[in-house]
N, C-alpha and C positions, 0 to 999 in steps of 0.2 A: 227802253228806246233802242231801236235798231241802229246799227252803225255801218256806214259805207266807208270803205277805205278807197281813196282816190289815188291812183298811181299815175301821175301826170308830171311831165317835166316842164310844162308851161305854167308858170305861177298864175297868170291871168286866168287861164282856163280853170285851174284848180280852184281859184277864188270864186269864179262864176258858178262852178258846179257846187261848191260848198254852200254858197248863199242860196242857190235854187233848192238844194236838198234840205237844208236846215229850215229855211223860211216856208217853202211850199210843201215839203214832204214831212216836216217835223222829225227829221232824222239826224243822228249824230254823225259827224264826219271826222275822218282822220286823213292826213295827206302825207305821202312820202313817195320818193322815186328810188329810194335806197332798197336794193333787191333783198339784202339780208333782213331789213326791217319788214319789208312786205311779207316775207316767209314767216318771220317771227310772229307778226300780228295775225297772220292767217292760222298758223299752227296753234296759237294760244287762244283762238276763238274771240279775239277782240273785235273782229269785223264780221258782219253778217252777209256782206256782199262786197265784191271789189269791182271798181270801175277802172279798167286797165287801158291806158293809152297804148296804141299799137306801136308807134314809132317813138321810143324813148331814146333821146339822143345821148344822154350821159349815163345811162344805167350800165353798171358793170357787175358781174357775178363771177367769183373765183378767177379774176384776171381777164375775163372775156366780156366783150360788149354783148349785151342782150337786149332784145326788144320785148314788147308786151306779149307777143305770140309765144316767145320762148319761156317767159316767166309763167304765163298761163299753162303751158305744157308741163312745166315743173310742178305747179300747184295741182294740176289735174292727175298727175301720175303719183302724187304722194297720198297714201290712204288717209292721212290725217286731214288733208285739205281738199280732197277730190270732190267732196259734196258742197264745197263753198261756191256759191254762184259767182261767175265772173262775166262781166259785160265789157266787151271791147269797145273802145271809143277811138275813132280816127277821122282825120280829115281826108284821108286817101280813099274817098268813096267812089271808086270807079265801078262800072258794071262788072259783076262777078266777084268783086272783092269780098263782099259780105259772106257769101257761101265759102269762098276760098279760106278767109280768115277764120271762120267758125270751124270749118273742117280741120284746118291745120292745128288750131289751138285747143280745140275741145271746149271753147267758151260756151256760155249759156245764152248769150245775147250780143247784140251789136248795135251801136248808136253812132251815126256820123255827125262830125262837127262841121260847122258850128251848130250848137243846139239852139234852134229857133223857137220851137214850141216847148216852153218850160214845163207845162202841165203834162204833156205827153212824155217828156223826159222823166219826170217824177213817177208817172204811171208805170212806165216800162221797168223802172227799178223796183218799185213797190211790188209789182207782179212777181218778180223773181226772188224777193226776200222770203226766206224761210219763215213759216208760221210756227210759233212756239206753242207747245202744249201746256206750258206752265201758267 
């Protein structure tokens, strides 16, 4: 079973995403907004894809406040996690944001909140999940 790591500071959103992904997508789900934990899970291969909230209000790394863009940049610049697909999720969906956020972060995809079409949400994630050869 593929596992999606949800990096989200809003518990309601995290629960909604979890439910959609497990029920509709048949996917395993982990959730954290702890940056060290995100990096550990990514490096250990416990997640096949990361759903990254862009504006994390409480996330701190090495004493500095970080958002989803910064965490994604960190993951993409580490050879151990560079190939792990990251999908940005944000409510700040203004025109031009999508391209901007993707370019800044190096993320593989972008979904705007609220998620209205649950099937499309699942499909977007499944499309980016790596296919195993085993």
